[in-house]
C-alpha positions, -999 to +999 in steps of 0.1 A: +002-486+068-037-496+061-049-505+023-079-486+010-099-510-005-128-506-033-160-521-019-175-544-041-213-539-053-228-565-032-212-548-001-224-514-012-259-524-012-259-541+021-244-511+036-267-485+020-303-509+026-292-502+062-305-469+061-336-479+040-343-513+053-345-510+088-375-535+094-401-553+077-423-521+084-402-501+061-399-526+029-440-519+036-438-481+036-414-481+004-437-503-015-473-490-010-449-452-015-443-462-050-477-481-053-499-448-043-468-431-072-475-450-102-512-439-098-530-467-080-563-463-061-565-501-046-535-514-029-536-550-011-509-552+016-503-589+030-475-598+057-464-633+071-445-639+103-445-602+111-429-594+073-400-614+079-413-646+057-435-625+035-447-593+022-473-591-006-480-556-020-502-560-047-516-522-069-538-518-096-516-483-111-497-481-145-473-508-141-438-508-154-425-514-190-409-547-196-379-527-206-375-507-174-377-537-151-337-545-144-332-503-143-360-506-116-335-522-093-306-505-100-294-479-073-305-444-078-326-453-108-357-435-103-386-423-131-396-393-102-371-368-111-342-362-140-318-339-120-315-317-084-335-291-099-363-314-096-366-314-063-382-279-056-411-291-074-413-324-064-444-339-050-444-378-054-435-397-023-403-416-037-374-400-056-347-414-044-341-441-066-328-468-035-360-484-020-362-513-049-321-518-050-319-520-012-347-541-006-335-564-031-301-562-017-316-584+015-341-602+006-357-627-024-380-604-046-401-615-073-420-587-093-449-593-115-458-566-136-482-552-165-487-517-182-521-516-198-508-509-238-493-546-233-511-580-236-483-597-213-469-589-182-435-600-170-419-618-140-387-607-126-370-628-098-335-607-080-324-625-048-297-608-029-295-582-056-285-610-084-310-619-116-322-656-112-353-649-134-373-635-158-404-643-187-433-629-201-471-636-180-502-632-181-510-606-153-537-578-145-530-541-149-506-529-120-471-544-104-472-573-072-445-576-053-435-601-031-408-598-006-397-634+013-371-642+041-362-608+049-324-601+061-318-638+049-283-628+037-276-605+066-281-625+098-269-601+124-297-577+108-321-601+108-309-610+147-325-572+156-358-577+144-384-582+172-408-609+179-435-615+151-465-603+169-443-569+179-431-563+139-461-573+125-479-543+145-452-522+134-467-528+101-504-524+112-498-484+122-478-480+091-507-491+072-532-474+096-510-439+091-510-447+051-547-452+049-552-418+068-527-401+043-545-411+014-581-416+017-590-418-021-566-448-018-587-482-010-563-500+013-564-537+027-541-549+049-539-589+059-516-604+085-514-641+087-540-649+062-567-626+080-580-594+071-567-570+095-584-534+081-599-525+048-605-488+033-630-479+009-613-453-007-643-432-007-623-399-002-638-396+034-613-386+060-639-390+090-646-424+083-614-440+079-607-425+118-636-442+128-630-475+113-592-473+130-600-456+164-640-463+171-670-446+176-660-428+211-630-413+193-650-403+159-676-388+181-651-361+197-638-343+161-640-307+153-632-303+113-606-283+110-596-265+078-570-231+072-559-215+038-527-192+043-503-176+015-484-209-002-502-235+022-536-250+035-546-276+058-574-296+065-584-327+087-600-331+121-586-318+158-595-334+187-615-325+213-594-318+247-614-344+258-597-374+241-563-362+250-533-389+253-501-394+275-480-390+246-476-379+209-484-407+191-520-394+184-501-363+168-506-371+132-503-348+102-490-352+068-464-329+042-482-330+002-494-367+014-460-375+032-462-386+070-434-371+089-426-363+122-416-329+127-410-313+168-418-282+151-452-291+142-457-311+173-446-281+191-474-255+173-504-282+174-497-286+214-495-247+215-524-240+198-541-263+226-523-252+256-550-235+270-573-268+267-549-297+280-539-305+314-495-307+319-481-340+302-516-342+280-514-344+243-543-337+219-556-361+193-552-347+153-550-358+121-539-328+094-527-324+060-506-297+050-504-285+019-469-264+009-458-248-018-431-272-028-402-245-032-409-237+006-400-272+019-370-298+012-376-333+020-341-345+006-331-347+038-334-385+053-332-419+035-364-426+053-380-393+041-396-389+077-379-356+085-386-318+060-371-288+063-394-263+064-388-226+050-395-195+074-400-220+102-409-196+130-436-176+103-449-215+098-448-223+134-471-191+147-495-194+121-501-232+128-506-226+162-530-192+157-551-210+134-555-243+159-563-221+183-588-197+169-606-227+154-606-241+191-616-211+206-647-212+185-660-244+201-680-253+230-658-269+251-676-281+283-671-318+290-704-338+291-707-364+318-724-399+313-740-421+339-736-448+320-720-474+346-681-494+336-703-523+326-727-505+301-695-485+288-676-515+282-702-538+269-704-506+241-668-508+235-671-545+229-700-545+207-685-519+185-651-535+182-662-567+175-690-544+141-656-534+134-640-567+128-669-580+116-663-552+089-629-564+084-639-595+076-660-584+045-651-595+009-631-568-007-620-567-044-583-570-050-563-542-066-569-552-103-607-560-097-615-527-084-603-509-114-623-539-134-659-528-114-651-494-120-644-492-156-677-521-163-709-505-177-732-493-150-759-519-157-734-550-156-720-528-121-756-525-108-761-564-112-724-572-093-736-549-064-767-566-058-755-596-057-726-589-036-751-578-017-774-603-014-740-623-006-736-609+023-772-595+036-783-622+059-753-616+076-750-578+076-787-562+077-788-560+117-753-548+118-757-520+089-784-510+108-767-508+144-738-491+125-759-463+108-773-456+140-740-456+158-725-431+131-759-408+134-750-408+169-716-401+164-716-372+139-749-359+149-769-361+117-787-387+095-769-406+069-769-403+038-743-424+019-750-399-018-738-372+000-695-367+000-693-328+011-666-336+042-636-313+036-606-335+028-567-334+020-578-339-014-593-304-019-559-286-024-535-301-045-498-292-055-492-294-093-461-302-101-453-276-127-463-244-108-465-252-066-498-236-068-530-255-057-561-264-073-596-278-066-594-316-073-632-319-057-645-333-092-614-358-093-628-387-070-621-424-079-646-445-092-672-460-066-662-494-054-691-526-055-687-530-018-715-540+006-735-507+017-727-510+055-690-502+046-701-467+029-703-449+060-726-415+061-698-382+061-695-357+086-707-317+085-683-295+066-660-272+084-673-242+070-707-249+077-700-260+112-688-220+118-714-206+102-736-225+121-716-214+157-720-179+149-758-179+150-761-204+184-751-191+215-726-206+235-734-215+269-706-199+284-718-164+270-736-131+282-769-139+260-773-172+274-764-160+310-796-142+312-811-176+310-788-191+338-807-203+373-782-207+403-793-232+423-764-231+453-734-246+459-727-283+470-692-296+493-684-261+497-664-262+464-691-264+430-721-245+420-749-261+402-769-242+378-798-248+357-797-243+319-826-255+296-818-287+297-787-290+311-775-289+347-741-269+349-714-276+377-688-251+381-657-254+399-652-222+420-615-225+423-603-234+392-630-207+376-613-184+400-577-193+390-585-188+356-598-154+359-568-144+383-543-159+355-558-137+329-553-109+350-519-112+357-512-121+320-527-090+307-503-073+325-474-087+316-485-087+276-496-048+283-457-042+295-471-031+325-448-046+349-430-036+380-396-049+389-381-059+418-343-047+427-323-072+436-292-060+464-267-081+458-273-091+423-271-125+413-240-129+385-244-158+357-224-167+335-230-176+298-218-194+269-212-185+235-240-197+222-264-181+255-247-144+250-257-149+217-296-156+228-297-137+250-284-105+231-309-114+204-338-108+234-326-082+256-361-067+245-377-096+255-361-098+289-368-063+296-403-063+290-409-094+315-393-070+338-358-083+339-327-056+348-296-068+331-262-054+331-227-067+315-207-077+343-175-083+326-165-106+303-191-136+295-207-122+334-241-107+334-252-092+368-292-095+374-299-064+393-341-065+389-367-094+384-402-093+377-418-087+413-454-106+410-419-136+407-396-122+434-386-147+457-387-177+427-344-189+424-337-160+405-308-178+387-324-207+379-356-187+355-335-166+339-316-197+325-352-215+319-365-186+297-334-180+281-328-216+272-367-216+260-359-184+242-329-203+222-358-226+205-368-219+168-406-220+176-409-200+201-436-168+203-448-148+232-446-152+267-419-185+278-438-213+293-414-210+323-430-177+327-467-188+320-466-216+345-453-194+370-483-170+366-502-200+369-488-209+403-494-174+415-534-176+399-539-208+418-524-195+450-541-161+451-576-181+436-601-188+463-600-223+474-623-257+473-641-263+506-644-224+508-684-213+511-688-183+495-728-164+493-750-162+469-735-123+453-700-135+452-710-168+432-729-144+410-697-121+407-677-151+393-698-164+370-701-129+352-664-124+351-658-158+341-680-156+310-658-125+299-632-143+292-616-156+254-612-192+268-635-198+303-633-240+297-602-245+313-578-232+345-543-227+333-534-263+343-562-275+318-588-283+343-622-278+334-638-252+351-675-267+342-689-295+331-724-303+319-749-331+324-781-336+303-815-342+314-817-366+288-783-391+311-808-381+344-839-395+330-819-424+319-811-432+349-841-426+368-851-455+339-876-423+329-862-434+295-852-471+288-828-472+256 
């Protein structure tokens, strides 16, 4: 008979650490989140050897009282909650009280901390869960934690770590996401003694996107802001032209917490569906502020998963908000005639500028608070000294960065403006879960070189207002100014419009028109069924049967005629006539599987794709000459669509080329 053993404290801590501390980036995540919860507005993170030999996190937060330092390293010890009831009003990033205990169990930890009320701080050392040293020392306000020799006492865990360069890239990626989630916090990331990037903490989300992803990405952003019952969303949507082959650029946060959610990803992708080709995914950075009573963050120790009450309604609200926001934009891709060498040189110059920016001197967290609190006259003197120190290196680059950013945002830079829609505009109050305007609670300015402050973007509300008074190119009013030039390659129609040359793909345009006609029939339930003789019999599992019975009306609206055939078998006696000839059993099964998902709304994807295929086959082809009257009718009908910019497979129906690009290529303009 096996003996039941009670595990000792150290073994329990090592087992529990396996969930919390997977790799160095897990340590950085927990320590930085603690710093933010402590009220820090400046955080420095330094790692060496991918974080395996050293992780240092320094903040200027509230610090830890001397009497509480030991308690901080006990398992399930936390200052964030006092009982399970607090979980419903949780606004802090951490709350489980496991992070420090788990980190200390598998590494050598040194903590230096000081609260504002004390004259001295405390230094505390704990290795492998065992206390080694504690003493009073002089220290700045805030907390510094050094984690050395990660997994020194658990060799099997260390063996599964990847190369230091790879582990360092995971930490860099994490720091970028933390910076995007907290634009009000100044972050500095140091890798092997070199500053990789920093943010000013001026609450400008677009600036952080610019620093991390570059000018080309920042130039293709759409400010996005939406508010509903118990929820607000703000951030940026990437234009479809900057799509990616994976979901890594779908970045979203809930109440400041970076999460992964297949439901939110699906909602975002559905909002973009008409604008992207298959297997392409959008770029977006979105901050959700949700009533704390509608979400559950206590799902997994890593806190990367969140449950949302009334998921289908949430899904539909997000999908519709994104779809409507994109629908208000002109989505005609602009063609550049710059050759590859010119583009490569521009990208190299931009990358070099960002790397030089990262090397600029940045105050440590305790320095930032000291500078912010000093008298204004003294701060001006220090600012002037910092600018003189960097002037010889930065003057030319500063002007270039300003020029680049003005091109990016389409306006002149004014560092004094701070009007961008940022996630800090919505704040969830811990007591009530309500939303409050927090525009006046911005952190103090930092004494940094002038060229590190980039001009803000145009507010989302103002952008929408301007669009209401400006005619879109593909619109009925603008149609009167179209000058149809002719057809080339028996496929493309050339149109002169003011200072642009428009090129319309006749197949993509006609395919979109056909698709909208077919979809209108489905939405209006004007579908004719094709009787099948003999019927197709399918066998459903218990789960499939429950799904079908719950959506029997949907199948009927789509044109299916289905009857019970006894037991778990059902007979398909009719299918949509327009889809007749497809493998009926496979079609039914695909739709059933999709309806089983909790995030499905509207027409199932499998039906949409078949309608798109039908539209493609019925549309006029390339290499098929049309006369001028046929082309005019095609253009007229295209302009009646809500989204005339993309075919159902995501390809553009029209592209444009500016007069400026042409004149630049013919050397009429030299710049």
